[in-house]
All heavy atoms as a GROMACS GRO file, in nm:
protein
  571
    1MET      N    1  10.507  10.442   8.869
    1MET     CA    2  10.418  10.401   8.763
    1MET      C    3  10.499  10.382   8.634
    1MET      O    4  10.594  10.453   8.609
    1MET     CB    5  10.309  10.505   8.740
    1MET     CG    6  10.216  10.527   8.859
    1MET     SD    7  10.121  10.384   8.914
    1MET     CE    8  10.029  10.341   8.771
    2ARG      N    9  10.458  10.285   8.556
    2ARG     CA   10  10.522  10.259   8.428
    2ARG      C   11  10.464  10.356   8.325
    2ARG      O   12  10.342  10.363   8.310
    2ARG     CB   13  10.494  10.115   8.386
    2ARG     CG   14  10.563  10.070   8.260
    2ARG     CD   15  10.522   9.927   8.224
    2ARG     NE   16  10.532   9.832   8.332
    2ARG     CZ   17  10.643   9.763   8.365
    2ARG    NH1   18  10.753   9.781   8.296
    2ARG    NH2   19  10.642   9.678   8.464
    3PRO      N   20  10.550  10.435   8.256
    3PRO     CA   21  10.499  10.526   8.155
    3PRO      C   22  10.423  10.448   8.047
    3PRO      O   23  10.464  10.337   8.014
    3PRO     CB   24  10.625  10.590   8.096
    3PRO     CG   25  10.728  10.574   8.203
    3PRO     CD   26  10.694  10.445   8.272
    4PRO      N   27  10.316  10.498   7.999
    4PRO     CA   28  10.258  10.631   8.013
    4PRO      C   29  10.155  10.642   8.124
    4PRO      O   30  10.081  10.741   8.132
    4PRO     CB   31  10.189  10.650   7.877
    4PRO     CG   32  10.136  10.515   7.846
    4PRO     CD   33  10.243  10.419   7.898
    5TYR      N   34  10.146  10.543   8.213
    5TYR     CA   35  10.041  10.541   8.315
    5TYR      C   36  10.070  10.638   8.429
    5TYR      O   37  10.185  10.664   8.464
    5TYR     CB   38  10.025  10.400   8.373
    5TYR     CG   39   9.998  10.297   8.268
    5TYR    CD1   40  10.088  10.193   8.246
    5TYR    CD2   41   9.884  10.303   8.190
    5TYR    CE1   42  10.063  10.097   8.149
    5TYR    CE2   43   9.859  10.208   8.093
    5TYR     CZ   44   9.948  10.106   8.074
    5TYR     OH   45   9.925  10.011   7.977
    6LYS      N   46   9.962  10.686   8.488
    6LYS     CA   47   9.968  10.770   8.608
    6LYS      C   48   9.885  10.700   8.715
    6LYS      O   49   9.805  10.610   8.686
    6LYS     CB   50   9.910  10.908   8.580
    6LYS     CG   51   9.987  10.986   8.476
    6LYS     CD   52   9.924  11.120   8.451
    6LYS     CE   53  10.005  11.194   8.344
    6LYS     NZ   54   9.942  11.320   8.307
    7VAL      N   55   9.902  10.741   8.839
    7VAL     CA   56   9.827  10.680   8.950
    7VAL      C   57   9.677  10.690   8.923
    7VAL      O   58   9.602  10.598   8.954
    7VAL     CB   59   9.866  10.746   9.084
    7VAL    CG1   60   9.776  10.698   9.196
    7VAL    CG2   61  10.011  10.720   9.117
    8GLU      N   62   9.636  10.800   8.864
    8GLU     CA   63   9.494  10.818   8.834
    8GLU      C   64   9.443  10.710   8.738
    8GLU      O   65   9.329  10.664   8.752
    8GLU     CB   66   9.469  10.957   8.774
    8GLU     CG   67   9.493  11.071   8.870
    8GLU     CD   68   9.640  11.112   8.883
    8GLU    OE1   69   9.727  11.060   8.808
    8GLU    OE2   70   9.669  11.196   8.969
    9HIS      N   71   9.525  10.669   8.642
    9HIS     CA   72   9.486  10.563   8.549
    9HIS      C   73   9.467  10.431   8.623
    9HIS      O   74   9.372  10.356   8.596
    9HIS     CB   75   9.591  10.545   8.439
    9HIS     CG   76   9.608  10.666   8.353
    9HIS    ND1   77   9.732  10.708   8.312
    9HIS    CD2   78   9.518  10.753   8.302
    9HIS    CE1   79   9.718  10.817   8.238
    9HIS    NE2   80   9.588  10.845   8.230
   10LEU      N   81   9.557  10.402   8.715
   10LEU     CA   82   9.546  10.280   8.794
   10LEU      C   83   9.420  10.283   8.878
   10LEU      O   84   9.347  10.183   8.886
   10LEU     CB   85   9.670  10.262   8.883
   10LEU     CG   86   9.671  10.140   8.975
   10LEU    CD1   87   9.660  10.011   8.895
   10LEU    CD2   88   9.797  10.141   9.061
   11ALA      N   89   9.390  10.396   8.940
   11ALA     CA   90   9.269  10.408   9.022
   11ALA      C   91   9.143  10.385   8.940
   11ALA      O   92   9.052  10.313   8.982
   11ALA     CB   93   9.265  10.545   9.088
   12VAL      N   94   9.137  10.442   8.821
   12VAL     CA   95   9.021  10.424   8.733
   12VAL      C   96   9.009  10.278   8.691
   12VAL      O   97   8.899  10.220   8.693
   12VAL     CB   98   9.030  10.517   8.610
   12VAL    CG1   99   8.926  10.479   8.506
   12VAL    CG2  100   9.013  10.662   8.652
   13ALA      N  101   9.118  10.217   8.653
   13ALA     CA  102   9.116  10.077   8.609
   13ALA      C  103   9.073   9.984   8.722
   13ALA      O  104   8.992   9.892   8.702
   13ALA     CB  105   9.252  10.036   8.554
   14LEU      N  106   9.125  10.006   8.843
   14LEU     CA  107   9.087   9.921   8.957
   14LEU      C  108   8.940   9.939   8.992
   14LEU      O  109   8.870   9.841   9.023
   14LEU     CB  110   9.175   9.951   9.078
   14LEU     CG  111   9.317   9.899   9.072
   14LEU    CD1  112   9.399   9.950   9.189
   14LEU    CD2  113   9.319   9.747   9.067
   15MET      N  114   8.890  10.062   8.988
   15MET     CA  115   8.749  10.085   9.019
   15MET      C  116   8.659  10.020   8.914
   15MET      O  117   8.556   9.960   8.948
   15MET     CB  118   8.722  10.235   9.029
   15MET     CG  119   8.595  10.268   9.099
   15MET     SD  120   8.607  10.213   9.270
   15MET     CE  121   8.437  10.186   9.305
   16ALA      N  122   8.697  10.031   8.787
   16ALA     CA  123   8.619   9.969   8.680
   16ALA      C  124   8.618   9.817   8.697
   16ALA      O  125   8.514   9.752   8.679
   16ALA     CB  126   8.675  10.007   8.544
   17LEU      N  127   8.732   9.761   8.734
   17LEU     CA  128   8.742   9.617   8.757
   17LEU      C  129   8.651   9.577   8.872
   17LEU      O  130   8.574   9.480   8.862
   17LEU     CB  131   8.887   9.580   8.786
   17LEU     CG  132   8.917   9.436   8.820
   17LEU    CD1  133   8.884   9.345   8.702
   17LEU    CD2  134   9.064   9.421   8.858
   18LEU      N  135   8.657   9.651   8.981
   18LEU     CA  136   8.574   9.620   9.098
   18LEU      C  137   8.426   9.630   9.065
   18LEU      O  138   8.348   9.540   9.097
   18LEU     CB  139   8.609   9.715   9.213
   18LEU     CG  140   8.529   9.697   9.342
   18LEU    CD1  141   8.554   9.559   9.400
   18LEU    CD2  142   8.566   9.804   9.442
   19GLU      N  143   8.385   9.738   9.000
   19GLU     CA  144   8.244   9.756   8.966
   19GLU      C  145   8.196   9.648   8.869
   19GLU      O  146   8.087   9.593   8.885
   19GLU     CB  147   8.222   9.894   8.906
   19GLU     CG  148   8.237  10.006   9.008
   19GLU     CD  149   8.232  10.145   8.946
   19GLU    OE1  150   8.233  10.157   8.822
   19GLU    OE2  151   8.228  10.241   9.024
   20GLY      N  152   8.278   9.616   8.770
   20GLY     CA  153   8.241   9.512   8.674
   20GLY      C  154   8.226   9.376   8.738
   20GLY      O  155   8.130   9.303   8.711
   21LEU      N  156   8.320   9.340   8.824
   21LEU     CA  157   8.311   9.210   8.891
   21LEU      C  158   8.194   9.206   8.990
   21LEU      O  159   8.130   9.101   9.005
   21LEU     CB  160   8.443   9.177   8.962
   21LEU     CG  161   8.558   9.142   8.870
   21LEU    CD1  162   8.688   9.127   8.949
   21LEU    CD2  163   8.530   9.015   8.791
   22HIS      N  164   8.164   9.318   9.053
   22HIS     CA  165   8.050   9.322   9.144
   22HIS      C  166   7.920   9.299   9.067
   22HIS      O  167   7.836   9.218   9.109
   22HIS     CB  168   8.044   9.456   9.218
   22HIS     CG  169   7.922   9.470   9.303
   22HIS    ND1  170   7.905   9.400   9.420
   22HIS    CD2  171   7.810   9.541   9.286
   22HIS    CE1  172   7.787   9.430   9.471
   22HIS    NE2  173   7.727   9.516   9.391
   23ILE      N  174   7.904   9.369   8.956
   23ILE     CA  175   7.783   9.351   8.875
   23ILE      C  176   7.774   9.207   8.826
   23ILE      O  177   7.669   9.143   8.832
   23ILE     CB  178   7.782   9.450   8.757
   23ILE    CG1  179   7.761   9.592   8.809
   23ILE    CG2  180   7.674   9.413   8.654
   23ILE    CD1  181   7.787   9.701   8.706
   24ARG      N  182   7.886   9.153   8.777
   24ARG     CA  183   7.887   9.016   8.727
   24ARG      C  184   7.852   8.917   8.838
   24ARG      O  185   7.778   8.820   8.817
   24ARG     CB  186   8.024   8.984   8.668
   24ARG     CG  187   8.038   8.847   8.613
   24ARG     CD  188   7.951   8.826   8.492
   24ARG     NE  189   7.964   8.687   8.450
   24ARG     CZ  190   7.886   8.627   8.367
   24ARG    NH1  191   7.789   8.694   8.311
   24ARG    NH2  192   7.903   8.503   8.336
   25SER      N  193   7.900   8.939   8.960
   25SER     CA  194   7.872   8.848   9.070
   25SER      C  195   7.725   8.852   9.111
   25SER      O  196   7.670   8.753   9.159
   25SER     CB  197   7.961   8.877   9.191
   25SER     OG  198   7.925   8.997   9.253
   26GLU      N  199   7.659   8.968   9.091
   26GLU     CA  200   7.516   8.978   9.120
   26GLU      C  201   7.435   8.896   9.019
   26GLU      O  202   7.331   8.841   9.054
   26GLU     CB  203   7.470   9.123   9.117
   26GLU     CG  204   7.525   9.208   9.231
   26GLU     CD  205   7.474   9.164   9.367
   26GLU    OE1  206   7.353   9.137   9.381
   26GLU    OE2  207   7.556   9.156   9.461
   27ILE      N  208   7.482   8.887   8.898
   27ILE     CA  209   7.414   8.811   8.793
   27ILE      C  210   7.445   8.662   8.805
   27ILE      O  211   7.357   8.577   8.793
   27ILE     CB  212   7.456   8.862   8.654
   27ILE    CG1  213   7.408   9.007   8.637
   27ILE    CG2  214   7.403   8.773   8.542
   27ILE    CD1  215   7.468   9.079   8.519
   28ASP      N  216   7.572   8.629   8.828
   28ASP     CA  217   7.617   8.490   8.836
   28ASP      C  218   7.732   8.482   8.935
   28ASP      O  219   7.849   8.501   8.898
   28ASP     CB  220   7.661   8.442   8.697
   28ASP     CG  221   7.709   8.298   8.696
   28ASP    OD1  222   7.696   8.228   8.799
   28ASP    OD2  223   7.762   8.256   8.591
   29ALA      N  224   7.700   8.456   9.060
   29ALA     CA  225   7.800   8.455   9.167
   29ALA      C  226   7.914   8.357   9.142
   29ALA      O  227   8.029   8.383   9.179
   29ALA     CB  228   7.734   8.424   9.302
   30GLU      N  229   7.885   8.244   9.078
   30GLU     CA  230   7.989   8.145   9.052
   30GLU      C  231   8.092   8.191   8.950
   30GLU      O  232   8.202   8.136   8.942
   30GLU     CB  233   7.926   8.014   9.006
   30GLU     CG  234   7.846   7.946   9.116
   30GLU     CD  235   7.784   7.815   9.071
   30GLU    OE1  236   7.822   7.764   8.964
   30GLU    OE2  237   7.698   7.766   9.144
   31ALA      N  238   8.060   8.295   8.873
   31ALA     CA  239   8.153   8.347   8.773
   31ALA      C  240   8.265   8.429   8.836
   31ALA      O  241   8.367   8.454   8.773
   31ALA     CB  242   8.078   8.432   8.671
   32VAL      N  243   8.247   8.469   8.962
   32VAL     CA  244   8.345   8.554   9.030
   32VAL      C  245   8.384   8.483   9.161
   32VAL      O  246   8.336   8.517   9.268
   32VAL     CB  247   8.287   8.695   9.059
   32VAL    CG1  248   8.394   8.784   9.118
   32VAL    CG2  249   8.230   8.757   8.933
   33PRO      N  250   8.474   8.385   9.151
   33PRO     CA  251   8.510   8.309   9.270
   33PRO      C  252   8.584   8.392   9.375
   33PRO      O  253   8.661   8.482   9.341
   33PRO     CB  254   8.601   8.198   9.216
   33PRO     CG  255   8.651   8.248   9.086
   33PRO     CD  256   8.546   8.341   9.032
   34GLU      N  257   8.554   8.362   9.500
   34GLU     CA  258   8.622   8.430   9.611
   34GLU      C  259   8.745   8.354   9.658
   34GLU      O  260   8.821   8.404   9.739
   34GLU     CB  261   8.524   8.450   9.726
   34GLU     CG  262   8.412   8.547   9.691
   34GLU     CD  263   8.320   8.572   9.808
   34GLU    OE1  264   8.359   8.546   9.923
   34GLU    OE2  265   8.208   8.618   9.783
   35ASP      N  266   8.763   8.233   9.607
   35ASP     CA  267   8.881   8.153   9.642
   35ASP      C  268   8.925   8.077   9.518
   35ASP      O  269   8.860   7.983   9.475
   35ASP     CB  270   8.849   8.056   9.755
   35ASP     CG  271   8.972   7.978   9.803
   35ASP    OD1  272   9.080   7.989   9.740
   35ASP    OD2  273   8.960   7.906   9.903
   36LEU      N  274   9.036   8.124   9.460
   36LEU     CA  275   9.088   8.058   9.340
   36LEU      C  276   9.170   7.933   9.375
   36LEU      O  277   9.209   7.860   9.286
   36LEU     CB  278   9.175   8.155   9.261
   36LEU     CG  279   9.101   8.274   9.200
   36LEU    CD1  280   9.200   8.370   9.134
   36LEU    CD2  281   8.998   8.228   9.099
   37GLY      N  282   9.197   7.913   9.504
   37GLY     CA  283   9.272   7.796   9.545
   37GLY      C  284   9.421   7.809   9.521
   37GLY      O  285   9.496   7.713   9.532
   38ALA      N  286   9.466   7.927   9.487
   38ALA     CA  287   9.608   7.953   9.462
   38ALA      C  288   9.631   8.103   9.475
   38ALA      O  289   9.539   8.181   9.491
   38ALA     CB  290   9.647   7.905   9.323
   39SER      N  291   9.756   8.140   9.470
   39SER     CA  292   9.793   8.282   9.470
   39SER      C  293   9.888   8.305   9.354
   39SER      O  294   9.942   8.211   9.297
   39SER     CB  295   9.857   8.320   9.603
   39SER     OG  296   9.972   8.241   9.629
   40PRO      N  297   9.908   8.430   9.317
   40PRO     CA  298  10.002   8.459   9.207
   40PRO      C  299  10.141   8.405   9.236
   40PRO      O  300  10.181   8.392   9.353
   40PRO     CB  301  10.002   8.611   9.200
   40PRO     CG  302   9.873   8.653   9.261
   40PRO     CD  303   9.846   8.551   9.368
   41GLU      N  304  10.213   8.375   9.131
   41GLU     CA  305  10.349   8.324   9.145
   41GLU      C  306  10.433   8.419   9.229
   41GLU      O  307  10.430   8.541   9.208
   41GLU     CB  308  10.412   8.308   9.007
   41GLU     CG  309  10.548   8.241   9.012
   41GLU     CD  310  10.604   8.217   8.873
   41GLU    OE1  311  10.526   8.186   8.780
   41GLU    OE2  312  10.727   8.230   8.859
   42GLY      N  313  10.504   8.364   9.325
   42GLY     CA  314  10.589   8.446   9.411
   42GLY      C  315  10.520   8.499   9.534
   42GLY      O  316  10.581   8.566   9.617
   43VAL      N  317  10.390   8.469   9.549
   43VAL     CA  318  10.314   8.514   9.666
   43VAL      C  319  10.268   8.390   9.741
   43VAL      O  320  10.208   8.300   9.684
   43VAL     CB  321  10.191   8.598   9.625
   43VAL    CG1  322  10.111   8.639   9.747
   43VAL    CG2  323  10.234   8.720   9.544
   44GLU      N  324  10.298   8.385   9.870
   44GLU     CA  325  10.263   8.268   9.950
   44GLU      C  326  10.112   8.256   9.963
   44GLU      O  327  10.042   8.353   9.989
   44GLU     CB  328  10.326   8.281  10.089
   44GLU     CG  329  10.305   8.160  10.175
   44GLU     CD  330  10.376   8.171  10.309
   44GLU    OE1  331  10.478   8.242  10.317
   44GLU    OE2  332  10.328   8.109  10.404
   45TYR      N  333  10.061   8.136   9.943
   45TYR     CA  334   9.917   8.111   9.956
   45TYR      C  335   9.884   8.081  10.101
   45TYR      O  336   9.947   7.997  10.164
   45TYR     CB  337   9.874   7.994   9.867
   45TYR     CG  338   9.728   7.961   9.881
   45TYR    CD1  339   9.632   8.049   9.831
   45TYR    CD2  340   9.685   7.846   9.942
   45TYR    CE1  341   9.496   8.023   9.844
   45TYR    CE2  342   9.550   7.817   9.955
   45TYR     CZ  343   9.456   7.906   9.906
   45TYR     OH  344   9.323   7.878   9.919
   46ASP      N  345   9.785   8.149  10.153
   46ASP     CA  346   9.738   8.128  10.290
   46ASP      C  347   9.589   8.094  10.282
   46ASP      O  348   9.508   8.181  10.252
   46ASP     CB  349   9.759   8.255  10.372
   46ASP     CG  350   9.708   8.243  10.515
   46ASP    OD1  351   9.659   8.135  10.554
   46ASP    OD2  352   9.717   8.343  10.588
   47PRO      N  353   9.552   7.969  10.308
   47PRO     CA  354   9.411   7.930  10.298
   47PRO      C  355   9.318   8.013  10.386
   47PRO      O  356   9.200   8.026  10.357
   47PRO     CB  357   9.410   7.783  10.341
   47PRO     CG  358   9.550   7.737  10.320
   47PRO     CD  359   9.638   7.857  10.343
   48ALA      N  360   9.371   8.070  10.494
   48ALA     CA  361   9.288   8.155  10.581
   48ALA      C  362   9.254   8.288  10.514
   48ALA      O  363   9.159   8.355  10.554
   48ALA     CB  364   9.361   8.179  10.713
   49HIS      N  365   9.333   8.327  10.415
   49HIS     CA  366   9.311   8.451  10.341
   49HIS      C  367   9.324   8.422  10.192
   49HIS      O  368   9.424   8.456  10.129
   49HIS     CB  369   9.412   8.558  10.383
   49HIS     CG  370   9.406   8.589  10.528
   49HIS    ND1  371   9.489   8.530  10.620
   49HIS    CD2  372   9.324   8.672  10.598
   49HIS    CE1  373   9.460   8.577  10.741
   49HIS    NE2  374   9.360   8.662  10.730
   50PRO      N  375   9.221   8.357  10.135
   50PRO     CA  376   9.231   8.315   9.994
   50PRO      C  377   9.231   8.432   9.896
   50PRO      O  378   9.182   8.540   9.926
   50PRO     CB  379   9.107   8.228   9.976
   50PRO     CG  380   9.010   8.279  10.076
   50PRO     CD  381   9.093   8.323  10.194
   51TRP      N  382   9.286   8.405   9.779
   51TRP     CA  383   9.286   8.502   9.670
   51TRP      C  384   9.161   8.482   9.587
   51TRP      O  385   9.138   8.376   9.530
   51TRP     CB  386   9.410   8.480   9.582
   51TRP     CG  387   9.532   8.538   9.640
   51TRP    CD1  388   9.603   8.490   9.745
   51TRP    CD2  389   9.599   8.657   9.599
   51TRP    NE1  390   9.710   8.571   9.772
   51TRP    CE2  391   9.710   8.674   9.683
   51TRP    CE3  392   9.575   8.750   9.499
   51TRP    CZ2  393   9.797   8.782   9.670
   51TRP    CZ3  394   9.663   8.856   9.486
   51TRP    CH2  395   9.772   8.872   9.571
   52GLY      N  396   9.082   8.586   9.579
   52GLY     CA  397   8.964   8.584   9.494
   52GLY      C  398   8.999   8.637   9.356
   52GLY      O  399   9.112   8.680   9.329
   53LEU      N  400   8.900   8.636   9.267
   53LEU     CA  401   8.923   8.682   9.131
   53LEU      C  402   8.962   8.830   9.128
   53LEU      O  403   9.051   8.869   9.053
   53LEU     CB  404   8.798   8.658   9.046
   53LEU     CG  405   8.811   8.690   8.898
   53LEU    CD1  406   8.924   8.610   8.834
   53LEU    CD2  407   8.680   8.664   8.826
   54PHE      N  408   8.897   8.914   9.211
   54PHE     CA  409   8.932   9.056   9.211
   54PHE      C  410   9.076   9.075   9.257
   54PHE      O  411   9.152   9.150   9.195
   54PHE     CB  412   8.839   9.139   9.300
   54PHE     CG  413   8.886   9.281   9.312
   54PHE    CD1  414   8.875   9.369   9.205
   54PHE    CD2  415   8.946   9.326   9.428
   54PHE    CE1  416   8.921   9.500   9.214
   54PHE    CE2  417   8.992   9.457   9.438
   54PHE     CZ  418   8.980   9.544   9.331
   55ALA      N  419   9.117   9.009   9.365
   55ALA     CA  420   9.253   9.026   9.416
   55ALA      C  421   9.356   8.984   9.312
   55ALA      O  422   9.456   9.053   9.290
   55ALA     CB  423   9.272   8.945   9.544
   56ALA      N  424   9.334   8.871   9.247
   56ALA     CA  425   9.429   8.822   9.147
   56ALA      C  426   9.435   8.915   9.026
   56ALA      O  427   9.543   8.945   8.974
   56ALA     CB  428   9.391   8.680   9.103
   57ALA      N  429   9.318   8.964   8.981
   57ALA     CA  430   9.316   9.055   8.865
   57ALA      C  431   9.378   9.189   8.901
   57ALA      O  432   9.452   9.247   8.821
   57ALA     CB  433   9.173   9.073   8.817
   58ALA      N  434   9.351   9.239   9.022
   58ALA     CA  435   9.410   9.366   9.066
   58ALA      C  436   9.562   9.353   9.076
   58ALA      O  437   9.637   9.442   9.034
   58ALA     CB  438   9.351   9.409   9.200
   59TYR      N  439   9.609   9.241   9.127
   59TYR     CA  440   9.753   9.216   9.138
   59TYR      C  441   9.817   9.219   8.999
   59TYR      O  442   9.921   9.283   8.979
   59TYR     CB  443   9.776   9.081   9.206
   59TYR     CG  444   9.921   9.046   9.228
   59TYR    CD1  445   9.988   9.090   9.342
   59TYR    CD2  446   9.992   8.969   9.136
   59TYR    CE1  447  10.121   9.058   9.363
   59TYR    CE2  448  10.125   8.938   9.156
   59TYR     CZ  449  10.189   8.981   9.270
   59TYR     OH  450  10.321   8.950   9.290
   60ALA      N  451   9.755   9.151   8.904
   60ALA     CA  452   9.809   9.148   8.767
   60ALA      C  453   9.809   9.287   8.705
   60ALA      O  454   9.906   9.326   8.637
   60ALA     CB  455   9.728   9.052   8.681
   61LEU      N  456   9.704   9.363   8.728
   61LEU     CA  457   9.695   9.498   8.675
   61LEU      C  458   9.803   9.588   8.734
   61LEU      O  459   9.870   9.663   8.663
   61LEU     CB  460   9.556   9.555   8.703
   61LEU     CG  461   9.522   9.690   8.644
   61LEU    CD1  462   9.526   9.685   8.492
   61LEU    CD2  463   9.384   9.734   8.691
   62ILE      N  464   9.822   9.580   8.864
   62ILE     CA  465   9.924   9.660   8.931
   62ILE      C  466  10.063   9.622   8.882
   62ILE      O  467  10.147   9.708   8.855
   62ILE     CB  468   9.912   9.648   9.084
   62ILE    CG1  469   9.783   9.718   9.131
   62ILE    CG2  470  10.034   9.706   9.155
   62ILE    CD1  471   9.744   9.687   9.273
   63GLU      N  472  10.088   9.492   8.867
   63GLU     CA  473  10.217   9.447   8.814
   63GLU      C  474  10.242   9.502   8.674
   63GLU      O  475  10.354   9.539   8.639
   63GLU     CB  476  10.222   9.293   8.810
   63GLU     CG  477  10.243   9.229   8.945
   63GLU     CD  478  10.385   9.246   8.995
   63GLU    OE1  479  10.480   9.215   8.921
   63GLU    OE2  480  10.400   9.291   9.110
   64ALA      N  481  10.137   9.509   8.592
   64ALA     CA  482  10.152   9.555   8.454
   64ALA      C  483  10.170   9.706   8.443
   64ALA      O  484  10.236   9.753   8.352
   64ALA     CB  485  10.030   9.513   8.372
   65MET      N  486  10.114   9.781   8.538
   65MET     CA  487  10.115   9.926   8.527
   65MET      C  488  10.224   9.995   8.610
   65MET      O  489  10.238  10.116   8.604
   65MET     CB  490   9.978   9.983   8.566
   65MET     CG  491   9.867   9.945   8.470
   65MET     SD  492   9.705  10.011   8.516
   65MET     CE  493   9.723  10.182   8.464
   66THR      N  494  10.298   9.917   8.688
   66THR     CA  495  10.400   9.976   8.774
   66THR      C  496  10.537   9.914   8.750
   66THR      O  497  10.549   9.809   8.688
   66THR     CB  498  10.365   9.959   8.923
   66THR    OG1  499  10.359   9.819   8.955
   66THR    CG2  500  10.232  10.024   8.957
   67THR      N  501  10.638   9.981   8.801
   67THR     CA  502  10.774   9.928   8.799
   67THR      C  503  10.824   9.924   8.942
   67THR      O  504  10.766   9.987   9.031
   67THR     CB  505  10.869  10.018   8.716
   67THR    OG1  506  10.872  10.148   8.777
   67THR    CG2  507  10.822  10.030   8.573
   68GLU      N  508  10.931   9.850   8.963
   68GLU     CA  509  10.991   9.848   9.097
   68GLU      C  510  11.058   9.983   9.122
   68GLU      O  511  11.111  10.045   9.031
   68GLU     CB  512  11.095   9.737   9.107
   68GLU     CG  513  11.033   9.600   9.106
   68GLU     CD  514  11.138   9.492   9.131
   68GLU    OE1  515  11.236   9.520   9.203
   68GLU    OE2  516  11.121   9.383   9.079
   69SER      N  517  11.054  10.026   9.248
   69SER     CA  518  11.122  10.151   9.281
   69SER      C  519  11.272  10.126   9.281
   69SER      O  520  11.319  10.017   9.315
   69SER     CB  521  11.076  10.203   9.416
   69SER     OG  522  11.105  10.110   9.517
   70PRO      N  523  11.350  10.227   9.243
   70PRO     CA  524  11.496  10.211   9.243
   70PRO      C  525  11.547  10.183   9.385
   70PRO      O  526  11.490  10.231   9.483
   70PRO     CB  527  11.547  10.346   9.194
   70PRO     CG  528  11.431  10.414   9.131
   70PRO     CD  529  11.307  10.357   9.197
   71GLU      N  530  11.653  10.104   9.392
   71GLU     CA  531  11.712  10.074   9.524
   71GLU      C  532  11.753  10.201   9.592
   71GLU      O  533  11.808  10.293   9.530
   71GLU     CB  534  11.834   9.983   9.508
   71GLU     CG  535  11.798   9.838   9.498
   71GLU     CD  536  11.920   9.749   9.509
   71GLU    OE1  537  12.002   9.770   9.601
   71GLU    OE2  538  11.933   9.660   9.424
   72GLY      N  539  11.725  10.207   9.722
   72GLY     CA  540  11.766  10.323   9.799
   72GLY      C  541  11.672  10.441   9.789
   72GLY      O  542  11.692  10.542   9.855
   73SER      N  543  11.566  10.430   9.707
   73SER     CA  544  11.474  10.543   9.697
   73SER      C  545  11.383  10.546   9.819
   73SER      O  546  11.349  10.442   9.876
   73SER     CB  547  11.391  10.536   9.570
   73SER     OG  548  11.303  10.426   9.576
   74ASP      N  549  11.345  10.662   9.860
   74ASP     CA  550  11.257  10.678   9.975
   74ASP      C  551  11.115  10.700   9.924
   74ASP      O  552  11.081  10.807   9.877
   74ASP     CB  553  11.302  10.796  10.060
   74ASP     CG  554  11.220  10.813  10.187
   74ASP    OD1  555  11.142  10.720  10.219
   74ASP    OD2  556  11.234  10.917  10.252
   75MET      N  557  11.032  10.595   9.932
   75MET     CA  558  10.896  10.603   9.879
   75MET      C  559  10.794  10.636   9.988
   75MET      O  560  10.676  10.613   9.972
   75MET     CB  561  10.859  10.469   9.813
   75MET     CG  562  10.949  10.431   9.697
   75MET     SD  563  10.946  10.551   9.562
   75MET     CE  564  10.784  10.524   9.499
   76THR      N  565  10.838  10.690  10.101
   76THR     CA  566  10.744  10.722  10.209
   76THR      C  567  10.684  10.858  10.192
   76THR      O  568  10.726  10.941  10.122
   76THR     CB  569  10.814  10.713  10.346
   76THR    OG1  570  10.924  10.804  10.349
   76THR    CG2  571  10.858  10.572  10.373
   0.00000   0.00000   0.00000
């Protein structure tokens, strides 16, 4: 995790994002697309498994709150 964030912060942010998008989709389904027609830069787009708004936003959030693990570290 990128300081000052902790895993718990990421979990809360992802849950809030999911709940907010769910509520918004109940009000206006078109506001929360399930297929953006693209994937984040550096991620291969597979039309059989499209990127929705939640997936793209979660990816961006995770990228912002984490760092790459050091080479050779055992993250298992």
